[in-house]
N, C-alpha and C positions, 0 to 999 in steps of 0.2 A: 190242184184247182182251189182247194180251200185256202191254201196259203196265199194264192193270188187274190182271192176274194177278200181275205183279211187285209192284205196290203192296199187294195182299192178302198176299202172302208176306212183304213187309217189315213189314206191320202185325202179322202173326202172330209175327214175331221180336220185335217191340216188346212184344207181349203176353207172350211167354215170358220176356223179360227182366224185365218188371214182376212176373210171378209169382215169379221167382227172388228179387227184392228183397223182396217181401212175405213169402216163406217165410223168408228170412234174418232179417227183422225179427221175425217170429213166433218163430223159434227163439232169437233173442237175448232176446226178452221172456220166453220160457219159462225160459231159463237164469237170467235175473235173478230171476224169481219163485222158482225152485228155490233159488238162493243165499240169498234173503231168508228162505225157510221153514226152511232148514237152520240159518241164523243164529238165527232165532227159537227153534228147537228146542234149540240149544246154550245160548242165554242162559237160557231157562226151566229147562233141565236144570241149569245152574250154580246158579241161585238155589235151586232145590229141593234140590240136593245140599248146599248150604250150610245150608239149613234142617234137612235130615235129620241132618247132622253135628252141628249145635248142639243139636238135641233129644236125640240120642244121648249127647252129651258132658255135657249138663245132668243126665241121669239115670244116668250111668255111675258105677260104684262106684269110690271112691278107692283101694281096695286092689288093687294089681296082682297079677299072677301067674296061674298055671294053675288054681288052686283056684277062683277066681271064675268062670273060663270053664267049668269042669266043672260047677259048681253051676248056672250059667245054662242050660247045655245040658241038664242033667238036670232042669230045670224045678223045682228045689227053691225058688228064690227068684225066680220068674218076674216078679212085679210090681216087684221091686227092681232088676232088671238092665236094661241097655240093649242095643241091638244091638251096640254097641262091645264090651261085656263078652262077649256071646255069640258074636260072629263074628270078632273081631280076635284074632290069636294073643297079643298082649301087652296087650290091653285099652287103657286110656288111655295106656299107654307106647308104643303104636305111633306111628310117625311121622305127622306131619300129612298128608304126601302119600299114605301108605297109607290113612289114614282117609278122606281126600277121594276117592281113587280108588274105594274101596269104596262111598262115598256116591253118587258119580256112576254107578257100575255099577248100583246099586240103582235110582236114579231113571231112568236110560235104559232099563233093563229094564221098569220100570213104565210109562213113557211110550210105549214101543213095544208095549205090551200083551203082552209076553212074560213078564214077571215076573222075579224074581231069587231067588237062594238065601238072601238076607238077609230076615228077617221081623221085624216089630215084636214086642217082648218086653214092652211095658207099655202102659198106656192112652194116654199122651201120644203114643207112637209110632204107635199104632193110629189116633188122630185125624189125625195128620199124614199117615199112609198113605191115609186116606180122602180128604183134600184132594188128595193126589197123583193119586188115581184120577180125581177130578173135573177137575183141571187137565189131566191127560193126555188125557181124553176131549175136552175143548175143543180142545186143541192138535192132537190127531190128527184131529179132525173138520175143523178149519180147513185143515189140511195136505191132507187128502184132497179137500175141496171145491175148494180152489184148484188143485190139480194136475188134477182132473177137468174143470175149466173151468166 
């Protein structure tokens, strides 16, 4: 009986080791999936930020200065302005890194369903913003479904 009891205890320790290995593999798998999803979020964010920047740049006023920004914020020439004119301190003259950072901020806020302080100022930007909302819904849904299991 003692020998059987020892064998049962030894079997229990084997099962506990097996559980530890399975837990470790599951946690590594979850970490891999999380890294993949964050990477996907960042790649889509980059692409959408580049799109948002290019749409804003294509509709941006070539006239630099504070007057354009004041007119765009005052909604005097709303259809003729871009988000770059309305929200960047120097308009088109702002550095590429500043414009890209603002684009990425806007896209990440949209994709995280939080929103951002940058709003579309013309119909082209509004169309792109609607596409952002659809893409964000898909990415957010895939992210939530994958993490939920």
